[in-house]
N, C-alpha and C positions, 0 to 999 in steps of 0.2 A: 804377787802382782802380775796381772795379765795385760801386756802392752802390745800396741801395734802401730805401724806407720801407715799413713794414707796420703793421698794427693788430692788437693782441691781442684776445682775446675780451672783455676788460673795457673795450675801447675805447682803451687806452693806445697811443700811437705809439711805435714802436721803429725803430731803425736796423739795417740788415742789410748784409752784404757777401758777394759771391761770390768764392770763392777755390778755385782748382783744381776748378771745376765744382760746388763745394758751397756751399750757402746757410747762412751763419752768423749767429747772433743777436749782432750787434755790441754792442747795448746791454747785454746780459747779460755779455759779455766785459769791457766797460769797467767795469761795476759790480764784477765779481769782482776785477779787478786795480787798482781805484781810479784809473782813468785818466779825465780830464775830457772824455769823448766825449759829445756831446749825443745826444738821442733823435730828432732830425729833421734832414733835409738842410738845411732853411732855417737852422737854428742852426749847422750845420756850415759852411755857406757863409760865414756872418758871421764865423767864426773864421779864415778864410783858411788859410794854410799851417800855422798852429799846430794847427788841428783835424785835418788830415791826419797831422801828425806824432804826435798823440796816438793815432790809430788804429794807426799803425805800431808805436808803443811797446806798445800793448795786445796786438797780434798776436804780437809777440816774446815777451811774457811768458807767453802760453798755447800756445806752440809745442809740438806733441805732444799737446795736450789738445783739439784742435778738435772731435772727435766729441761732446764734451759739449755743444757749442753748435750742433749741426746742426739745421736746420729742414727739414721736408718741403716741397719746393717746391710741390707740388700743393695744400698746405693753407695756403699763405701768402695772407693777405688784403692785397694790395698797396694802397698809397696812390699818388697822382700823384707824378711825379718831384720836384716841389716843392709846397709847400702854399699859400703866400701871395705869389706874385709881385706886385710893384707894377704891372708891365706885362706884357701878353702881346701882342707885336707880330708880325704875320704879313706875309709877303711873297707877293704874287700874281704870276703870270706870270713865273716865274723859270727855266723850261725852254722852249726854243724849240718843240719839238714840242707841248707843252701849249698854248702860245699859238696855234699853228696849228690844233689841234683845237678850241679854244675860239672860233676866228674873231675874235680880237682883235689889236690892233696891238702890235708889239714896243715895249716901253717904253724911253724914253731914261734913265729913272731907276727905281729900285726902286718898285714899287707897294706901298704899305703900308696895312694896316688893322689893326684891333685885335679881340681877344677879351677877356673879363673873367674874373675868378676863378670865377664861377658855371659857366663852361664846362669847368673842369677835371674830369677823370675818370681812373680808374686802369686798369691792366692787369686784364683779366677782369671789370671792372665792367660789368653790363648797362646798355646805353644805351637810354633811353626815346625812342622816336620821337615827333615832334610831331603832334598832331591837325591843326594848322594847316598842315602842310607835307606835300606829296606827292612831292617830288623831292629826297630826301636822298642825298648823294653822299659818297664817301670821297676822301681826299687823303693819301697817304703822304708824310711830311716828316721831314727831319732838324731837330732842335730844338737851338738854342744856349742854354746856361744861363750867364748872366753871373755872374762871381765878384767883381768889384770895381767901384766907382763909375767910370763911364767918360764922359768928355766930350771932344769934339773930338779923337778918336783918328785917327792915320794908319793906313792899311791895314797897314803894316809892324809896328805895335805892337798891333793890334786883338786878335789871338789870345792875347796875354798877359793879357787881361782876361776870358778865358773860364774858367769853373770846370769845365765839362764839357759833355757832349752826351747827348741822349736821343732817343727816338722819339716822334713825334707823328702824330696823325690829324686833319687840319684838316677836320672834318666840315662839310658845307655844304648848307643847304636851298636848292637852286637857285631854286625858285619864289619864295622870300622874298628871296633875294639879288638877283635880277634885277627885283624889283618896282619899285625906284627906282634912282637912280644911286649910292646909298650901299649898301654890301654888309653893313652891320652886322647887320641883322635876320636874315639868312640864315647868319651866321657865328658868332654868340655865344649861341645858345640853351643851356640847361642841358646839361652833359655833352658839348658839341660840341668839346672839346679834350682827348681822352684823351692821356696821356703816360706814358712808362715802358716796361717795368717798372723799368729801371735808369738810373742816371746813371753814365756812364763819364768819369772825370776827364780833363782836357785833356792831361795828360802821357802818357796811355796810348792816345791815338787821334788820328789826323789826319782832319779833316773833308773833305779835298780829293778823295778818290777812294774812296768807299764805295758798294758796291752797295746799291740800295734797291728794294723791291718791295712789292706789295700783292696779297693774294688775297681773294676773296669766295667763301665756301663751298668753298675749296680750288682755285678757278679763278683763274689768274694774270690780273690786270687791269693792273698796272703793273710795269715792270721797267726800271730805268735805273741811273745812277751819278751821284753828286754832282759829278763832274768836268764834267757837262753843264749845270751852273748857268750862267745868264747873268751874274749877280752872285754872286761867291763869298762865303764867310763873312767873310773879311777886309774886303771892300768893304762888305758889309751893315752890319757893326758900325761901321765908320768913318763911313759915310753917316748911319746913324741917330744915332750919338753927336754928329754935327755939328749936329743939330737939337734933340735933347733928351738929358737925362742918363740914362744907363742905370744901374740900381741892382743890387746883388747879389741874385740870385734871379730877375731878369727873364728872360723866355723870348722867344726869337726863332724863330718857325716860318719856315723858309728857302724855302718853296715846294715845289710838287709836280710830278713829271714827268707825261708823257703817260699816257693810259689811263683817265682819269676818265670817268664815265658822261655828263657834260656833252658830251664829244666824240663820243659814239656817235650815229649817225643816229637821229632822233627816233622812227622806227617800231621801232627795236631797243632803245631805252633800257629798262633794268630798274633802277629805283631801289631803295635799301635798304628792306627790309621786315622785319616781325617774324620772328625765327628765323634771320636771316642772321648769319654769323660772318665778321668781317673781321680779317685778320692783316696787320700792317705789319712788315716785316723790314728791318733795316739791318745791314750787315756790321759785326761787332764790338760791336754794341749790343744784339742780341737780337731778340725778337719781341714786339710789342704786339698783344694779342688782345682783341676785344670782340664780344659778341653783342648783337643789337638786339631790343628787346621793344616 
């Protein structure tokens, strides 16, 4: 199931669904057929399997009437994949070529850092560059969305606790990131964690072998596959849950492959600037696009 959140002109949050390439107003469908489908993905996640079954029931009732609920994709004002995650946990140095280009040591354990809710941004949302940062970089990433409270999971059971997956761009102000030994300042400015446009439920996609790429103004900068992760999704969820409790709606950015500007020779580096358009594409999940201002 491919879901998305969007905002009406009056500011109301709505739930949408992509079916056979068409974007449907799921909130309107649910209202018309009196199904208890919530208006946000956060609420939907809290309902677990019951929420997904309500969506399926609603779709069965409007079979043949889908055109009445069609949305023009180009006019959709998307929201981030989730609205209020308790935690946004990010993994650094999780693809060997990226470690090599960054001139860092191969980690024995996942390198974890955090972003906060202020960093969330949506598909097609303009991203404001920081006056205080001159070296803003892109990082294409697969993002895990947790579906159930998880603590001390084994790798074998970890994926059972995933609600779905989305696309993320772990934007990084490298000059701020490297200012001290702590990366936080360069990783969590406002809008530095765009996600979306869709959440694909875990039953409909496997995270283990997905093509992932990033383009800047149409030029390919990153191209890899999630099979090249050092620590796969199962291990990451197990490792993190052994140290802290994961909650429904939490996001895990799983790391970026090679091709970031940090790895380019200093004399050739071209950091993100106003007017640049970045697209992150992941097989089966769609394209996350943002322009910088």
